[in-house]
C-alpha positions in Angstrom: 0.0 0.0 0.0 1.2 3.5 -0.8 0.3 5.8 2.1 -0.5 9.4 1.8 2.8 11.2 2.5 1.3 13.0 5.6 -0.1 9.8 6.9 3.3 8.0 6.5 5.1 10.8 8.3 2.6 11.0 11.1 2.6 7.3 11.7 6.4 7.2 11.8 6.4 10.1 14.3 3.7 8.5 16.5 5.4 5.1 16.4 8.7 6.7 17.5 7.2 9.1 20.2 4.1 7.5 21.7 5.0 5.7 24.9 4.8 2.0 25.3 1.7 2.0 27.5 2.5 -1.5 28.8 5.7 -0.3 30.4 4.3 2.5 32.5 1.9 2.8 35.4 -1.4 4.3 34.3 -0.9 7.3 36.5 2.5 8.0 35.0 1.1 7.5 31.5 -1.7 10.1 32.1 0.8 12.6 33.5 3.1 12.1 30.5 0.3 12.6 28.0 -1.1 15.7 29.7 2.4 17.3 29.8 2.8 16.8 26.1 -0.5 18.5 25.3 -0.6 21.9 23.7 -2.4 24.6 25.7 -6.2 24.6 25.2 -7.2 27.0 22.4 -10.9 26.9 23.1 -11.7 26.9 19.4 -13.9 27.0 17.6 -15.8 29.5 19.7 -19.0 28.4 21.2 -22.1 30.4 22.3 -21.8 28.7 25.8 -19.5 26.2 27.4 -20.4 24.9 30.9 -18.3 22.8 33.2 -20.5 21.1 35.8 -20.7 18.0 37.9 -23.7 15.8 38.3 -24.4 12.9 40.8 -22.9 9.8 39.3 -22.9 6.2 40.4 -19.4 6.6 41.7 -19.8 10.1 43.1 -19.5 13.5 41.4 -19.4 13.1 37.6 -17.8 16.0 35.6 -19.4 17.0 32.3 -18.7 19.8 29.8 -21.6 21.1 27.8 -21.0 22.9 24.5 -23.7 25.0 22.9 -22.8 26.3 19.4 -23.8 29.7 17.9 -27.2 28.4 16.8 -30.6 29.0 18.2 -32.1 26.0 16.5 -32.3 24.0 13.3 -33.5 25.5 10.0 -37.0 24.1 10.6 -37.2 25.8 14.0 -36.6 22.9 16.2 -34.3 22.8 19.2 -30.8 21.5 18.6 -30.1 17.7 18.7 -27.9 16.6 21.6 -24.8 14.4 21.5 -23.6 12.7 24.7 -20.0 12.1 24.0 -17.4 9.7 25.6 -13.7 10.3 24.8 -11.3 7.6 23.8 -8.0 6.7 25.5 -8.1 2.9 26.1 -10.5 3.3 29.1 -7.3 4.4 30.9 -6.4 8.0 29.9 -7.7 11.2 28.3 -10.3 13.6 29.7 -12.5 16.6 28.9 -9.5 18.7 27.8 -8.0 16.1 25.5 -11.1 16.1 23.3 -12.1 19.8 23.8 -11.3 20.8 20.2 -13.1 17.8 18.8 -16.2 18.4 20.8 -16.3 22.0 19.8 -15.9 21.2 16.2 -18.6 18.5 16.5 -21.0 21.0 18.1 -20.4 23.5 15.3 -20.3 21.0 12.4 -23.3 18.9 13.4 -25.3 21.8 14.9 -25.8 20.1 18.2 -25.4 20.6 21.9 -22.6 18.3 23.0 -22.3 16.8 26.5 -18.8 15.5 27.0 -18.4 13.0 29.8 -15.4 12.7 32.1 -16.1 9.1 33.1 -14.1 7.1 35.6 -10.9 5.5 34.3 -9.4 2.1 34.7 -7.7 0.3 36.3 -8.7 2.2 39.4 -12.3 1.9 38.3 -12.7 -1.3 36.3 -15.7 -2.1 34.1 -18.6 -1.4 34.2 -17.7 1.9 35.9 -17.2 3.9 32.7 -20.3 2.3 31.2 -22.4 3.3 34.2 -21.1 6.9 34.1 -22.0 7.2 30.5 -25.5 5.9 31.2 -25.8 8.4 34.0 -24.8 11.2 31.7 -27.4 10.1 29.2 -30.1 10.2 31.8 -29.0 13.7 32.9 -29.1 14.9 29.3 -32.6 13.6 28.7 -33.7 15.5 31.8 -31.7 18.7 31.3 -30.9 19.2 27.6 -33.7 21.7 27.1 -31.9 24.0 29.6 -29.0 24.3 27.1 -31.1 24.7 23.9 -31.1 20.9 23.2 -33.9 18.6 22.1 -34.3 15.7 24.6 -36.2 13.8 21.9 -33.1 13.7 19.6 -30.2 12.5 21.7 -27.3 10.6 20.2 -24.7 8.6 22.1 -21.2 9.1 20.6 -17.6 8.2 21.3 -14.3 7.6 19.7 -12.2 4.4 20.3 -13.0 3.3 23.9 -15.7 5.9 23.9 -17.3 4.2 20.9 -17.5 1.1 23.0 -19.3 3.1 25.7 -21.7 4.6 23.2 -22.6 1.2 21.9 -23.0 -0.5 25.2 -25.1 2.3 26.7 -27.4 2.2 23.6 -28.1 -1.4 24.4 -28.7 -0.7 28.1 -31.1 2.2 27.2 -33.0 -0.1 24.8 -33.2 -2.9 27.4 -34.4 -0.5 30.2 -36.8 1.3 27.9 -35.4 4.7 28.8 -34.0 7.2 28.0 -35.0 7.3 24.4 -31.9 7.4 22.1 -32.2 8.6 18.5 -28.8 7.5 17.3 -25.5 6.0 18.2 -22.2 7.3 16.7 -19.4 4.9 16.9 -16.0 6.4 15.8 -13.4 3.7 15.1 -15.0 1.9 18.1 -13.3 -0.7 20.3 -16.1 -3.3 20.0 -14.5 -6.4 21.4 -11.3 -8.1 22.6 -10.8 -10.3 19.6 -7.2 -9.8 18.6 -7.3 -12.3 15.7 -9.2 -10.4 13.2 -7.9 -9.5 9.7 -7.1 -5.9 10.7 -5.3 -7.0 13.9 -3.2 -9.4 11.9 -2.4 -6.8 9.2 -2.0 -3.6 11.2 -1.3 -4.7 14.8 2.2 -3.4 14.6 3.8 -0.3 12.9 0.5 1.7 12.8 0.6 3.5 16.1 -2.2 1.7 17.9 -0.8 -1.8 18.5 -2.2 -5.2 19.3 0.0 -5.3 22.4 -1.4 -1.9 23.6 -5.0 -3.0 22.9 -4.5 -6.2 25.0 -3.1 -4.1 27.8 -6.1 -1.7 27.7 -8.5 -4.5 28.0 -6.6 -6.0 30.9 -6.9 -2.7 32.8 -10.6 -2.2 32.0 -11.9 -5.8 32.3 -9.7 -7.7 34.7 -12.6 -10.1 35.4 -13.4 -11.0 31.8 -15.6 -9.6 29.0 -18.6 -11.9 28.9 -21.0 -9.1 29.5 -22.8 -6.8 27.0 -22.0 -3.8 29.2 -18.4 -4.4 28.1 -18.7 -6.0 24.7 -21.8 -4.9 22.8 -21.6 -7.9 20.4 -22.3 -10.1 23.4 -25.9 -8.7 23.6 -28.5 -11.4 22.9 -29.9 -9.3 20.1 -29.1 -6.0 18.3 -32.6 -5.5 17.1 -34.4 -2.4 18.2 -31.3 -0.3 18.7 -31.2 3.3 17.6 -29.9 4.2 14.1 -26.1 4.0 13.9 -23.3 5.9 12.4 -20.2 3.7 12.3 -16.9 5.0 11.0 -13.7 2.9 11.0 -10.1 3.5 9.8 -8.5 1.0 7.5 -5.0 1.0 9.2 -6.5 0.5 12.7 -6.4 -2.9 14.4 -10.0 -2.7 15.7 -11.3 -1.9 12.2 -12.6 -5.3 11.3 -14.6 -5.6 14.5 -16.1 -2.2 13.8 -17.0 -3.1 10.2 -18.5 -6.4 11.4 -20.6 -4.7 14.1 -22.0 -2.3 11.4 -22.9 -5.3 9.3 -24.6 -7.1 12.3 -26.6 -4.0 13.2 -27.9 -3.8 9.6 -28.8 -7.5 9.6 -30.7 -6.9 12.8 -32.8 -4.2 11.1 -31.0 -1.1 12.4 -30.6 1.8 10.0 -26.8 2.1 9.6 -24.6 4.7 8.0 -21.2 3.0 7.7 -18.0 4.4 6.2 -14.4 3.0 6.4 -11.8 5.7 5.8 -9.2 4.0 3.7 -5.5 4.7 4.3 -6.1 6.3 7.7 -5.2 5.3 11.3 -6.7 5.1 14.7 -7.4 8.5 16.2 -6.9 10.5 13.1 -10.1 12.5 13.5 -8.7 14.2 16.6 -5.6 15.4 14.7 -6.8 18.6 13.0 -3.4 19.4 11.6 -3.7 16.4 9.2 -5.0 17.7 5.9 -7.2 14.6 5.5 -9.0 15.2 8.8 -11.1 18.2 7.8 -12.8 16.5 4.9 -13.3 13.3 6.9 -14.9 15.3 9.7 -17.3 16.9 7.2 -18.3 13.5 6.1 -18.9 12.4 9.7 -20.8 15.5 10.6 -23.1 15.0 7.6 -23.8 11.4 8.6 -24.6 12.5 12.1 -27.0 15.2 10.9 -28.7 12.6 8.8 -29.1 10.2 11.7 -30.4 12.9 13.9 -32.8 14.4 11.3 -30.9 17.6 11.3 -29.7 17.9 7.7 -29.3 21.4 6.4 
């Protein structure tokens, strides 16, 4: 395969500079990654951004609510709502790591975005993160209107590990009969712990996100096993009746095959699915705005999300 020159350069840089997560304590890893971050630019500008805490199953649960410079949709409705879980292997990242991405999503989709600072592993093993995401969904259904959001049009979204949380909470909401979820947006999601798929075999080394790292993440998050649909959505007895799905994957990403397969299984269960695999791109690329390919890919994603939420303009 001939990679786009920017992709080849970025993968080489990431392979050389990203730490071996298996060789560090999670606390040291978090500190290292925070120290490497550029200062927050708080762009694009929002009409309102609120940092708040809500009661969560493990105590105070921090949220960040983004309201874009829109009063409503072109047809006069309140804005749809996206409850978003960041990636980071269930072990690291936070509200700040995905601040630019959430702002861009709020602006690009035309939605109120609720970013969730869920509890991290291994201090808080599964299903802690799942339970926090579910608590944030319940809060959004009850309070979205206070921020210009439409509680009848809520999407669950997340990238990487956050995609797992969006998928598992969509199942939990269906099974419990509330809150109503209009869509699930799974961005190169970590669907399962099957490390013998085609994409793991082809791209498990040399493409930044490695099989070794993915195995370590799962060991931190699920030390007692993964035979539970709150951890692995494909373990659910049925996928029927789930909200419409946007599933995007990246070709050079080890979890790609599982994400593609989950999109297929959702469609076979009768779920409306918008699925796109970004060829020649790697895990996490959508949160790298300096990459020239990211902007057009984001526009594709925002359009799919607008379609799933009935907010096309």
